[in-house]
ChimeraX commands (.cxc) that place a marker at each C-alpha (Angstrom):
marker #1 position -1.22,12.05,20.07 radius 0.5
marker #1 position 0.96,8.91,19.18 radius 0.5
marker #1 position 2.56,8.22,15.49 radius 0.5
marker #1 position 3.87,10.07,12.86 radius 0.5
marker #1 position 2.05,10.09,9.15 radius 0.5
marker #1 position 4.65,10.88,6.51 radius 0.5
marker #1 position 2.91,12.24,2.80 radius 0.5
marker #1 position 5.00,12.67,0.02 radius 0.5
marker #1 position 3.82,15.86,-2.16 radius 0.5
marker #1 position 5.27,17.12,-5.40 radius 0.5
marker #1 position 2.27,19.36,-6.77 radius 0.5
marker #1 position 0.30,16.76,-8.64 radius 0.5
marker #1 position -3.11,16.00,-8.25 radius 0.5
marker #1 position -2.22,12.72,-7.73 radius 0.5
marker #1 position -0.29,13.37,-4.65 radius 0.5
marker #1 position -2.88,15.95,-3.55 radius 0.5
marker #1 position -4.70,12.64,-3.07 radius 0.5
marker #1 position -2.32,11.28,-1.14 radius 0.5
marker #1 position -2.67,14.24,1.22 radius 0.5
marker #1 position -6.07,13.87,1.89 radius 0.5
marker #1 position -6.01,10.13,2.55 radius 0.5
marker #1 position -2.97,10.88,4.92 radius 0.5
marker #1 position -4.71,13.80,6.71 radius 0.5
marker #1 position -7.49,10.67,7.18 radius 0.5
marker #1 position -5.57,8.34,8.52 radius 0.5
marker #1 position -3.97,10.74,10.93 radius 0.5
marker #1 position -7.57,11.73,12.06 radius 0.5
marker #1 position -8.32,8.23,12.80 radius 0.5
marker #1 position -4.86,7.10,14.61 radius 0.5
marker #1 position -4.82,10.62,16.80 radius 0.5
marker #1 position -1.34,10.94,14.83 radius 0.5
marker #1 position 0.70,14.16,13.59 radius 0.5
marker #1 position 0.63,14.43,9.64 radius 0.5
marker #1 position 4.20,15.73,8.07 radius 0.5
marker #1 position 4.08,16.80,4.40 radius 0.5
marker #1 position 7.25,16.07,2.90 radius 0.5
marker #1 position 8.61,17.39,-0.52 radius 0.5
marker #1 position 11.70,16.20,-1.75 radius 0.5
marker #1 position 13.69,18.63,-4.14 radius 0.5
marker #1 position 15.51,16.93,-7.09 radius 0.5
marker #1 position 16.34,19.30,-9.82 radius 0.5
marker #1 position 15.95,17.44,-12.98 radius 0.5
marker #1 position 18.09,17.05,-15.51 radius 0.5
marker #1 position 16.97,17.43,-18.57 radius 0.5
marker #1 position 18.27,16.85,-22.15 radius 0.5
marker #1 position 17.27,19.41,-24.71 radius 0.5
marker #1 position 18.83,21.03,-28.22 radius 0.5
marker #1 position 20.86,24.26,-27.14 radius 0.5
marker #1 position 18.64,26.24,-29.14 radius 0.5
marker #1 position 15.57,24.94,-27.64 radius 0.5
marker #1 position 16.83,25.58,-23.93 radius 0.5
marker #1 position 14.99,28.37,-21.59 radius 0.5
marker #1 position 16.70,30.26,-18.82 radius 0.5
marker #1 position 16.72,28.35,-15.80 radius 0.5
marker #1 position 14.52,29.26,-13.01 radius 0.5
marker #1 position 16.18,32.05,-10.58 radius 0.5
marker #1 position 16.50,30.92,-6.83 radius 0.5
marker #1 position 13.81,32.89,-5.64 radius 0.5
marker #1 position 11.20,31.83,-8.21 radius 0.5
marker #1 position 11.82,27.83,-7.20 radius 0.5
marker #1 position 11.62,28.94,-3.40 radius 0.5
marker #1 position 8.18,30.40,-4.54 radius 0.5
marker #1 position 7.08,27.02,-6.55 radius 0.5
marker #1 position 8.14,24.82,-3.54 radius 0.5
marker #1 position 6.69,27.03,-0.90 radius 0.5
marker #1 position 3.21,27.29,-3.04 radius 0.5
marker #1 position 3.14,23.47,-3.62 radius 0.5
marker #1 position 3.56,22.62,0.04 radius 0.5
marker #1 position 1.18,25.55,1.32 radius 0.5
marker #1 position -1.47,24.08,-1.26 radius 0.5
marker #1 position -0.78,20.72,0.44 radius 0.5
marker #1 position -1.01,22.04,4.10 radius 0.5
marker #1 position -4.13,23.32,3.40 radius 0.5
marker #1 position -5.59,20.29,1.59 radius 0.5
marker #1 position -4.48,18.39,4.66 radius 0.5
marker #1 position -6.08,20.62,7.02 radius 0.5
marker #1 position -9.51,21.21,5.24 radius 0.5
marker #1 position -9.66,17.48,5.60 radius 0.5
marker #1 position -8.85,16.77,9.37 radius 0.5
marker #1 position -8.69,20.46,11.05 radius 0.5
marker #1 position -7.96,18.89,14.33 radius 0.5
marker #1 position -4.58,17.21,12.90 radius 0.5
marker #1 position -1.26,18.71,13.76 radius 0.5
marker #1 position 0.23,19.06,10.27 radius 0.5
marker #1 position 4.00,19.98,9.98 radius 0.5
marker #1 position 5.95,20.34,6.96 radius 0.5
marker #1 position 9.64,19.74,5.87 radius 0.5
marker #1 position 11.20,20.39,1.88 radius 0.5
marker #1 position 14.41,17.82,1.85 radius 0.5
marker #1 position 17.20,18.09,-1.12 radius 0.5
marker #1 position 17.43,14.52,-2.40 radius 0.5
marker #1 position 15.40,12.50,-4.88 radius 0.5
marker #1 position 11.96,11.33,-3.52 radius 0.5
marker #1 position 12.62,7.86,-3.50 radius 0.5
marker #1 position 16.21,8.13,-1.04 radius 0.5
marker #1 position 14.00,10.84,1.23 radius 0.5
marker #1 position 10.81,9.41,1.50 radius 0.5
marker #1 position 12.53,6.10,2.31 radius 0.5
marker #1 position 14.66,7.35,5.08 radius 0.5
marker #1 position 11.41,9.25,6.52 radius 0.5
marker #1 position 9.54,6.12,6.77 radius 0.5
marker #1 position 12.22,4.74,9.26 radius 0.5
marker #1 position 10.41,7.09,11.55 radius 0.5
marker #1 position 6.88,6.81,10.59 radius 0.5
marker #1 position 3.45,4.53,11.01 radius 0.5
marker #1 position 2.86,4.65,7.54 radius 0.5
marker #1 position 3.74,6.26,4.40 radius 0.5
marker #1 position 1.35,7.91,1.75 radius 0.5
marker #1 position 1.96,8.61,-1.67 radius 0.5
marker #1 position 0.03,9.11,-5.18 radius 0.5
marker #1 position 0.01,6.51,-7.65 radius 0.5
marker #1 position 1.44,8.77,-10.38 radius 0.5
marker #1 position 3.89,11.81,-9.78 radius 0.5
marker #1 position 5.38,14.92,-11.80 radius 0.5
marker #1 position 7.99,12.96,-13.40 radius 0.5
marker #1 position 8.43,9.38,-15.21 radius 0.5
marker #1 position 6.17,7.94,-18.29 radius 0.5
marker #1 position 2.71,8.80,-18.14 radius 0.5
marker #1 position 1.75,5.12,-19.83 radius 0.5
marker #1 position 2.46,3.66,-16.46 radius 0.5
marker #1 position -0.13,3.03,-14.07 radius 0.5
marker #1 position 2.15,3.54,-11.31 radius 0.5
marker #1 position 5.20,5.27,-10.58 radius 0.5
marker #1 position 8.88,4.50,-9.83 radius 0.5
marker #1 position 8.58,6.26,-6.21 radius 0.5
marker #1 position 5.60,4.41,-4.97 radius 0.5
marker #1 position 6.85,0.97,-6.39 radius 0.5
marker #1 position 10.41,1.54,-4.54 radius 0.5
marker #1 position 8.79,2.72,-1.52 radius 0.5
marker #1 position 6.36,-0.71,-1.36 radius 0.5
marker #1 position 9.82,-2.72,-1.84 radius 0.5
marker #1 position 12.17,-0.96,0.69 radius 0.5
marker #1 position 10.13,1.50,3.03 radius 0.5
marker #1 position 10.41,0.70,6.35 radius 0.5
marker #1 position 7.12,0.98,7.42 radius 0.5
marker #1 position 3.48,0.51,5.47 radius 0.5
marker #1 position 2.89,1.95,2.39 radius 0.5
marker #1 position -0.18,3.46,0.91 radius 0.5
marker #1 position -0.80,4.28,-2.68 radius 0.5
marker #1 position -3.51,6.31,-3.32 radius 0.5
marker #1 position -5.44,6.04,-6.87 radius 0.5
marker #1 position -6.37,9.69,-8.15 radius 0.5
marker #1 position -10.33,8.85,-8.26 radius 0.5
marker #1 position -12.39,9.77,-4.76 radius 0.5
marker #1 position -11.94,7.15,-2.13 radius 0.5
marker #1 position -14.44,4.39,-2.76 radius 0.5
marker #1 position -17.36,2.98,0.26 radius 0.5
marker #1 position -16.65,-0.77,0.82 radius 0.5
marker #1 position -15.09,-2.92,2.63 radius 0.5
marker #1 position -11.12,-3.62,3.22 radius 0.5
marker #1 position -9.95,-6.58,1.13 radius 0.5
marker #1 position -7.04,-8.51,2.37 radius 0.5
marker #1 position -4.64,-10.72,0.57 radius 0.5
marker #1 position -3.85,-13.70,3.18 radius 0.5
marker #1 position -1.56,-16.30,1.88 radius 0.5
marker #1 position -0.77,-18.05,5.11 radius 0.5
marker #1 position 2.99,-17.43,4.71 radius 0.5
marker #1 position 5.12,-15.53,7.57 radius 0.5
marker #1 position 5.52,-12.22,5.44 radius 0.5
marker #1 position 2.00,-11.86,5.18 radius 0.5
marker #1 position 1.53,-11.82,9.36 radius 0.5
marker #1 position 1.82,-8.53,9.11 radius 0.5
marker #1 position -0.43,-7.55,6.53 radius 0.5
marker #1 position -3.39,-9.03,8.49 radius 0.5
marker #1 position -2.51,-7.09,11.69 radius 0.5
marker #1 position -2.45,-3.79,9.64 radius 0.5
marker #1 position -5.65,-4.70,7.64 radius 0.5
marker #1 position -7.58,-5.67,11.15 radius 0.5
marker #1 position -6.52,-2.93,12.65 radius 0.5
marker #1 position -7.23,-0.19,9.62 radius 0.5
marker #1 position -11.18,-2.19,9.44 radius 0.5
marker #1 position -11.39,-0.95,13.22 radius 0.5
marker #1 position -10.30,2.68,12.40 radius 0.5
marker #1 position -12.38,2.84,9.29 radius 0.5
marker #1 position -15.27,1.26,11.51 radius 0.5
marker #1 position -15.98,-1.08,8.34 radius 0.5
marker #1 position -15.73,-4.76,7.85 radius 0.5
marker #1 position -13.02,-6.82,6.05 radius 0.5
marker #1 position -13.17,-9.64,3.47 radius 0.5
marker #1 position -9.97,-11.94,4.00 radius 0.5
marker #1 position -9.67,-13.46,0.36 radius 0.5
marker #1 position -7.49,-16.38,-0.03 radius 0.5
marker #1 position -6.98,-17.63,-3.44 radius 0.5
marker #1 position -5.41,-21.23,-4.64 radius 0.5
marker #1 position -4.81,-23.09,-7.39 radius 0.5
marker #1 position -3.51,-26.91,-7.68 radius 0.5
marker #1 position -0.14,-25.31,-8.49 radius 0.5
marker #1 position 0.34,-23.20,-5.51 radius 0.5
marker #1 position -1.26,-25.26,-3.09 radius 0.5
marker #1 position 0.10,-27.32,0.00 radius 0.5
marker #1 position -0.52,-31.01,-0.77 radius 0.5
marker #1 position -2.33,-32.33,1.90 radius 0.5
marker #1 position -0.92,-35.45,3.38 radius 0.5
marker #1 position -2.17,-38.89,1.63 radius 0.5
marker #1 position -4.76,-40.54,3.28 radius 0.5
marker #1 position -3.17,-44.15,1.61 radius 0.5
marker #1 position -0.19,-44.56,1.44 radius 0.5
marker #1 position -0.13,-46.27,-1.81 radius 0.5
marker #1 position -1.25,-43.37,-3.76 radius 0.5
marker #1 position 1.50,-40.61,-1.91 radius 0.5
marker #1 position 0.22,-37.91,-4.86 radius 0.5
marker #1 position -3.52,-38.22,-4.77 radius 0.5
marker #1 position -6.09,-35.98,-2.96 radius 0.5
marker #1 position -9.25,-36.90,-2.25 radius 0.5
marker #1 position -12.13,-35.05,-3.37 radius 0.5
marker #1 position -12.27,-31.55,-1.50 radius 0.5
marker #1 position -9.30,-32.23,0.14 radius 0.5
marker #1 position -7.40,-29.17,-1.20 radius 0.5
marker #1 position -10.14,-26.85,-0.89 radius 0.5
marker #1 position -10.84,-27.49,2.74 radius 0.5
marker #1 position -7.17,-27.15,3.37 radius 0.5
marker #1 position -6.87,-23.89,1.86 radius 0.5
marker #1 position -10.36,-23.03,4.01 radius 0.5
marker #1 position -7.83,-24.28,7.01 radius 0.5
marker #1 position -4.91,-22.07,6.37 radius 0.5
marker #1 position -7.31,-18.75,5.86 radius 0.5
marker #1 position -8.47,-19.59,9.10 radius 0.5
marker #1 position -5.43,-20.20,10.80 radius 0.5
marker #1 position -3.43,-16.89,9.17 radius 0.5
marker #1 position -6.35,-14.54,10.77 radius 0.5
marker #1 position -5.99,-16.94,14.26 radius 0.5
marker #1 position -6.55,-14.47,16.97 radius 0.5
marker #1 position -7.60,-11.20,15.62 radius 0.5
marker #1 position -11.23,-11.78,14.83 radius 0.5
marker #1 position -11.29,-11.59,19.09 radius 0.5
marker #1 position -9.05,-8.91,19.39 radius 0.5
marker #1 position -11.19,-7.00,17.22 radius 0.5
marker #1 position -15.02,-7.75,17.59 radius 0.5
marker #1 position -15.57,-4.88,16.39 radius 0.5
marker #1 position -14.71,-5.66,12.88 radius 0.5
marker #1 position -17.53,-8.15,10.65 radius 0.5
marker #1 position -15.20,-10.76,8.66 radius 0.5
marker #1 position -15.85,-12.58,5.82 radius 0.5
marker #1 position -13.55,-15.25,4.65 radius 0.5
marker #1 position -13.86,-15.52,0.98 radius 0.5
marker #1 position -11.60,-18.70,-0.55 radius 0.5
marker #1 position -11.12,-18.63,-3.98 radius 0.5
marker #1 position -10.03,-21.27,-6.61 radius 0.5
marker #1 position -8.25,-19.47,-9.33 radius 0.5
marker #1 position -5.21,-16.98,-9.59 radius 0.5
marker #1 position -4.57,-14.84,-7.29 radius 0.5
marker #1 position -3.82,-11.42,-8.86 radius 0.5
marker #1 position -7.12,-11.68,-10.68 radius 0.5
marker #1 position -9.13,-12.38,-7.52 radius 0.5
marker #1 position -7.33,-9.69,-6.05 radius 0.5
marker #1 position -8.14,-7.03,-8.69 radius 0.5
marker #1 position -11.70,-8.00,-8.93 radius 0.5
marker #1 position -12.37,-7.82,-5.59 radius 0.5
marker #1 position -10.97,-4.53,-5.14 radius 0.5
marker #1 position -13.37,-3.00,-7.28 radius 0.5
marker #1 position -15.87,-3.23,-4.49 radius 0.5
marker #1 position -13.09,-2.18,-1.50 radius 0.5
marker #1 position -12.16,1.32,-0.23 radius 0.5
marker #1 position -8.65,-0.29,0.63 radius 0.5
marker #1 position -6.83,-3.44,-1.20 radius 0.5
marker #1 position -3.93,-4.99,1.69 radius 0.5
marker #1 position -1.50,-7.21,0.66 radius 0.5
marker #1 position 2.11,-8.12,2.07 radius 0.5
marker #1 position 5.03,-7.51,0.01 radius 0.5
marker #1 position 6.19,-10.69,0.06 radius 0.5
marker #1 position 4.07,-14.34,-0.41 radius 0.5
marker #1 position 4.68,-17.57,-0.29 radius 0.5
marker #1 position 5.23,-17.79,-3.58 radius 0.5
marker #1 position 7.33,-16.44,-6.32 radius 0.5
marker #1 position 11.92,-16.08,-5.80 radius 0.5
marker #1 position 12.86,-15.80,-2.40 radius 0.5
marker #1 position 15.20,-12.65,-3.09 radius 0.5
marker #1 position 12.48,-9.90,-4.58 radius 0.5
marker #1 position 11.69,-7.69,-2.08 radius 0.5
marker #1 position 8.15,-7.47,-3.97 radius 0.5
marker #1 position 6.19,-9.76,-5.05 radius 0.5
marker #1 position 4.15,-10.09,-8.38 radius 0.5
marker #1 position 1.21,-10.48,-6.79 radius 0.5
marker #1 position 1.54,-6.90,-4.56 radius 0.5
marker #1 position 3.11,-5.57,-7.85 radius 0.5
marker #1 position 0.26,-6.33,-9.76 radius 0.5
marker #1 position -2.36,-5.27,-6.99 radius 0.5
marker #1 position -0.18,-1.93,-7.23 radius 0.5
marker #1 position -0.44,-1.71,-11.23 radius 0.5
marker #1 position -4.03,-2.89,-11.54 radius 0.5
marker #1 position -6.50,-2.78,-8.57 radius 0.5
marker #1 position -9.15,-0.08,-8.33 radius 0.5
marker #1 position -8.73,0.80,-4.93 radius 0.5
marker #1 position -5.96,2.49,-3.11 radius 0.5
marker #1 position -3.44,0.19,-1.99 radius 0.5
marker #1 position -1.65,-0.66,0.99 radius 0.5
marker #1 position 1.48,-2.88,0.81 radius 0.5
marker #1 position 2.81,-4.04,4.76 radius 0.5
marker #1 position 6.13,-5.43,4.76 radius 0.5
marker #1 position 7.34,-8.08,7.64 radius 0.5
marker #1 position 8.82,-5.78,10.55 radius 0.5
marker #1 position 12.82,-6.42,9.92 radius 0.5
marker #1 position 12.44,-8.11,6.22 radius 0.5
marker #1 position 15.55,-6.72,4.49 radius 0.5
marker link #1:1,2 radius 0.2
marker link #1:2,3 radius 0.2
marker link #1:3,4 radius 0.2
marker link #1:4,5 radius 0.2
marker link #1:5,6 radius 0.2
marker link #1:6,7 radius 0.2
marker link #1:7,8 radius 0.2
marker link #1:8,9 radius 0.2
marker link #1:9,10 radius 0.2
marker link #1:10,11 radius 0.2
marker link #1:11,12 radius 0.2
marker link #1:12,13 radius 0.2
marker link #1:13,14 radius 0.2
marker link #1:14,15 radius 0.2
marker link #1:15,16 radius 0.2
marker link #1:16,17 radius 0.2
marker link #1:17,18 radius 0.2
marker link #1:18,19 radius 0.2
marker link #1:19,20 radius 0.2
marker link #1:20,21 radius 0.2
marker link #1:21,22 radius 0.2
marker link #1:22,23 radius 0.2
marker link #1:23,24 radius 0.2
marker link #1:24,25 radius 0.2
marker link #1:25,26 radius 0.2
marker link #1:26,27 radius 0.2
marker link #1:27,28 radius 0.2
marker link #1:28,29 radius 0.2
marker link #1:29,30 radius 0.2
marker link #1:30,31 radius 0.2
marker link #1:31,32 radius 0.2
marker link #1:32,33 radius 0.2
marker link #1:33,34 radius 0.2
marker link #1:34,35 radius 0.2
marker link #1:35,36 radius 0.2
marker link #1:36,37 radius 0.2
marker link #1:37,38 radius 0.2
marker link #1:38,39 radius 0.2
marker link #1:39,40 radius 0.2
marker link #1:40,41 radius 0.2
marker link #1:41,42 radius 0.2
marker link #1:42,43 radius 0.2
marker link #1:43,44 radius 0.2
marker link #1:44,45 radius 0.2
marker link #1:45,46 radius 0.2
marker link #1:46,47 radius 0.2
marker link #1:47,48 radius 0.2
marker link #1:48,49 radius 0.2
marker link #1:49,50 radius 0.2
marker link #1:50,51 radius 0.2
marker link #1:51,52 radius 0.2
marker link #1:52,53 radius 0.2
marker link #1:53,54 radius 0.2
marker link #1:54,55 radius 0.2
marker link #1:55,56 radius 0.2
marker link #1:56,57 radius 0.2
marker link #1:57,58 radius 0.2
marker link #1:58,59 radius 0.2
marker link #1:59,60 radius 0.2
marker link #1:60,61 radius 0.2
marker link #1:61,62 radius 0.2
marker link #1:62,63 radius 0.2
marker link #1:63,64 radius 0.2
marker link #1:64,65 radius 0.2
marker link #1:65,66 radius 0.2
marker link #1:66,67 radius 0.2
marker link #1:67,68 radius 0.2
marker link #1:68,69 radius 0.2
marker link #1:69,70 radius 0.2
marker link #1:70,71 radius 0.2
marker link #1:71,72 radius 0.2
marker link #1:72,73 radius 0.2
marker link #1:73,74 radius 0.2
marker link #1:74,75 radius 0.2
marker link #1:75,76 radius 0.2
marker link #1:76,77 radius 0.2
marker link #1:77,78 radius 0.2
marker link #1:78,79 radius 0.2
marker link #1:79,80 radius 0.2
marker link #1:80,81 radius 0.2
marker link #1:81,82 radius 0.2
marker link #1:82,83 radius 0.2
marker link #1:83,84 radius 0.2
marker link #1:84,85 radius 0.2
marker link #1:85,86 radius 0.2
marker link #1:86,87 radius 0.2
marker link #1:87,88 radius 0.2
marker link #1:88,89 radius 0.2
marker link #1:89,90 radius 0.2
marker link #1:90,91 radius 0.2
marker link #1:91,92 radius 0.2
marker link #1:92,93 radius 0.2
marker link #1:93,94 radius 0.2
marker link #1:94,95 radius 0.2
marker link #1:95,96 radius 0.2
marker link #1:96,97 radius 0.2
marker link #1:97,98 radius 0.2
marker link #1:98,99 radius 0.2
marker link #1:99,100 radius 0.2
marker link #1:100,101 radius 0.2
marker link #1:101,102 radius 0.2
marker link #1:102,103 radius 0.2
marker link #1:103,104 radius 0.2
marker link #1:104,105 radius 0.2
marker link #1:105,106 radius 0.2
marker link #1:106,107 radius 0.2
marker link #1:107,108 radius 0.2
marker link #1:108,109 radius 0.2
marker link #1:109,110 radius 0.2
marker link #1:110,111 radius 0.2
marker link #1:111,112 radius 0.2
marker link #1:112,113 radius 0.2
marker link #1:113,114 radius 0.2
marker link #1:114,115 radius 0.2
marker link #1:115,116 radius 0.2
marker link #1:116,117 radius 0.2
marker link #1:117,118 radius 0.2
marker link #1:118,119 radius 0.2
marker link #1:119,120 radius 0.2
marker link #1:120,121 radius 0.2
marker link #1:121,122 radius 0.2
marker link #1:122,123 radius 0.2
marker link #1:123,124 radius 0.2
marker link #1:124,125 radius 0.2
marker link #1:125,126 radius 0.2
marker link #1:126,127 radius 0.2
marker link #1:127,128 radius 0.2
marker link #1:128,129 radius 0.2
marker link #1:129,130 radius 0.2
marker link #1:130,131 radius 0.2
marker link #1:131,132 radius 0.2
marker link #1:132,133 radius 0.2
marker link #1:133,134 radius 0.2
marker link #1:134,135 radius 0.2
marker link #1:135,136 radius 0.2
marker link #1:136,137 radius 0.2
marker link #1:137,138 radius 0.2
marker link #1:138,139 radius 0.2
marker link #1:139,140 radius 0.2
marker link #1:140,141 radius 0.2
marker link #1:141,142 radius 0.2
marker link #1:142,143 radius 0.2
marker link #1:143,144 radius 0.2
marker link #1:144,145 radius 0.2
marker link #1:145,146 radius 0.2
marker link #1:146,147 radius 0.2
marker link #1:147,148 radius 0.2
marker link #1:148,149 radius 0.2
marker link #1:149,150 radius 0.2
marker link #1:150,151 radius 0.2
marker link #1:151,152 radius 0.2
marker link #1:152,153 radius 0.2
marker link #1:153,154 radius 0.2
marker link #1:154,155 radius 0.2
marker link #1:155,156 radius 0.2
marker link #1:156,157 radius 0.2
marker link #1:157,158 radius 0.2
marker link #1:158,159 radius 0.2
marker link #1:159,160 radius 0.2
marker link #1:160,161 radius 0.2
marker link #1:161,162 radius 0.2
marker link #1:162,163 radius 0.2
marker link #1:163,164 radius 0.2
marker link #1:164,165 radius 0.2
marker link #1:165,166 radius 0.2
marker link #1:166,167 radius 0.2
marker link #1:167,168 radius 0.2
marker link #1:168,169 radius 0.2
marker link #1:169,170 radius 0.2
marker link #1:170,171 radius 0.2
marker link #1:171,172 radius 0.2
marker link #1:172,173 radius 0.2
marker link #1:173,174 radius 0.2
marker link #1:174,175 radius 0.2
marker link #1:175,176 radius 0.2
marker link #1:176,177 radius 0.2
marker link #1:177,178 radius 0.2
marker link #1:178,179 radius 0.2
marker link #1:179,180 radius 0.2
marker link #1:180,181 radius 0.2
marker link #1:181,182 radius 0.2
marker link #1:182,183 radius 0.2
marker link #1:183,184 radius 0.2
marker link #1:184,185 radius 0.2
marker link #1:185,186 radius 0.2
marker link #1:186,187 radius 0.2
marker link #1:187,188 radius 0.2
marker link #1:188,189 radius 0.2
marker link #1:189,190 radius 0.2
marker link #1:190,191 radius 0.2
marker link #1:191,192 radius 0.2
marker link #1:192,193 radius 0.2
marker link #1:193,194 radius 0.2
marker link #1:194,195 radius 0.2
marker link #1:195,196 radius 0.2
marker link #1:196,197 radius 0.2
marker link #1:197,198 radius 0.2
marker link #1:198,199 radius 0.2
marker link #1:199,200 radius 0.2
marker link #1:200,201 radius 0.2
marker link #1:201,202 radius 0.2
marker link #1:202,203 radius 0.2
marker link #1:203,204 radius 0.2
marker link #1:204,205 radius 0.2
marker link #1:205,206 radius 0.2
marker link #1:206,207 radius 0.2
marker link #1:207,208 radius 0.2
marker link #1:208,209 radius 0.2
marker link #1:209,210 radius 0.2
marker link #1:210,211 radius 0.2
marker link #1:211,212 radius 0.2
marker link #1:212,213 radius 0.2
marker link #1:213,214 radius 0.2
marker link #1:214,215 radius 0.2
marker link #1:215,216 radius 0.2
marker link #1:216,217 radius 0.2
marker link #1:217,218 radius 0.2
marker link #1:218,219 radius 0.2
marker link #1:219,220 radius 0.2
marker link #1:220,221 radius 0.2
marker link #1:221,222 radius 0.2
marker link #1:222,223 radius 0.2
marker link #1:223,224 radius 0.2
marker link #1:224,225 radius 0.2
marker link #1:225,226 radius 0.2
marker link #1:226,227 radius 0.2
marker link #1:227,228 radius 0.2
marker link #1:228,229 radius 0.2
marker link #1:229,230 radius 0.2
marker link #1:230,231 radius 0.2
marker link #1:231,232 radius 0.2
marker link #1:232,233 radius 0.2
marker link #1:233,234 radius 0.2
marker link #1:234,235 radius 0.2
marker link #1:235,236 radius 0.2
marker link #1:236,237 radius 0.2
marker link #1:237,238 radius 0.2
marker link #1:238,239 radius 0.2
marker link #1:239,240 radius 0.2
marker link #1:240,241 radius 0.2
marker link #1:241,242 radius 0.2
marker link #1:242,243 radius 0.2
marker link #1:243,244 radius 0.2
marker link #1:244,245 radius 0.2
marker link #1:245,246 radius 0.2
marker link #1:246,247 radius 0.2
marker link #1:247,248 radius 0.2
marker link #1:248,249 radius 0.2
marker link #1:249,250 radius 0.2
marker link #1:250,251 radius 0.2
marker link #1:251,252 radius 0.2
marker link #1:252,253 radius 0.2
marker link #1:253,254 radius 0.2
marker link #1:254,255 radius 0.2
marker link #1:255,256 radius 0.2
marker link #1:256,257 radius 0.2
marker link #1:257,258 radius 0.2
marker link #1:258,259 radius 0.2
marker link #1:259,260 radius 0.2
marker link #1:260,261 radius 0.2
marker link #1:261,262 radius 0.2
marker link #1:262,263 radius 0.2
marker link #1:263,264 radius 0.2
marker link #1:264,265 radius 0.2
marker link #1:265,266 radius 0.2
marker link #1:266,267 radius 0.2
marker link #1:267,268 radius 0.2
marker link #1:268,269 radius 0.2
marker link #1:269,270 radius 0.2
marker link #1:270,271 radius 0.2
marker link #1:271,272 radius 0.2
marker link #1:272,273 radius 0.2
marker link #1:273,274 radius 0.2
marker link #1:274,275 radius 0.2
marker link #1:275,276 radius 0.2
marker link #1:276,277 radius 0.2
marker link #1:277,278 radius 0.2
marker link #1:278,279 radius 0.2
marker link #1:279,280 radius 0.2
marker link #1:280,281 radius 0.2
marker link #1:281,282 radius 0.2
marker link #1:282,283 radius 0.2
marker link #1:283,284 radius 0.2
marker link #1:284,285 radius 0.2
marker link #1:285,286 radius 0.2
marker link #1:286,287 radius 0.2
marker link #1:287,288 radius 0.2
marker link #1:288,289 radius 0.2
marker link #1:289,290 radius 0.2
marker link #1:290,291 radius 0.2
marker link #1:291,292 radius 0.2
marker link #1:292,293 radius 0.2
marker link #1:293,294 radius 0.2
view
């Protein structure tokens, strides 16, 4: 057995879906699964005449034990052979799970938890971990995992190299194909060197498209040989990246993106494409940061 999977639970339906996904990941990787519950007492601002007596310590303990036991049973039902442990840590979920990610191969969370605002598609915990986690973060939707390939968003950047590694390895573990999707527009495509010095800003017909096809092939270089069992489709799309990835996610079982790409502002820990994927993708999303990125 090698590796450690972390899954955060809070008793919500979304977190139980994350437990199932984490159990499958642990089974595929022959890894240990650790179920983590971060106990953080919320501050409730209610009128004094509406305040209820606070629960006793025994009631809190029974509640926590109940939700953790439910999560452990769900994991063992999905993957009976996996070694499942659990821990309850006092602290805010974002702080606890970020600390847990330091020793993990993968952290899995639900897209929505018990707290926050109902109208948001993705909770603050998932967004924070995607930006600050020390390992790849898998954010699971409430619906059951669909069939289909893994879709990889590739832009050829150094920051996206870790996402390429993760996507190929994940496709091999799941025994499915991989769609490597690269979207470009004339605004974000690097301009090829001019053929005629007299026209330094001109590109011949199809030159930009050809350059983007080469960029995608170079981003995947070596991986098809390392993973010959993974069928790979290279898909180059002329259009906005966010829209292309969200559309492709409708037929995918997992969307893999890097935390940062070659566009946007370098100071941001989570790029606009990865944020859009977390909020709007139709399938679970894995956000992969480049090792050592801070």
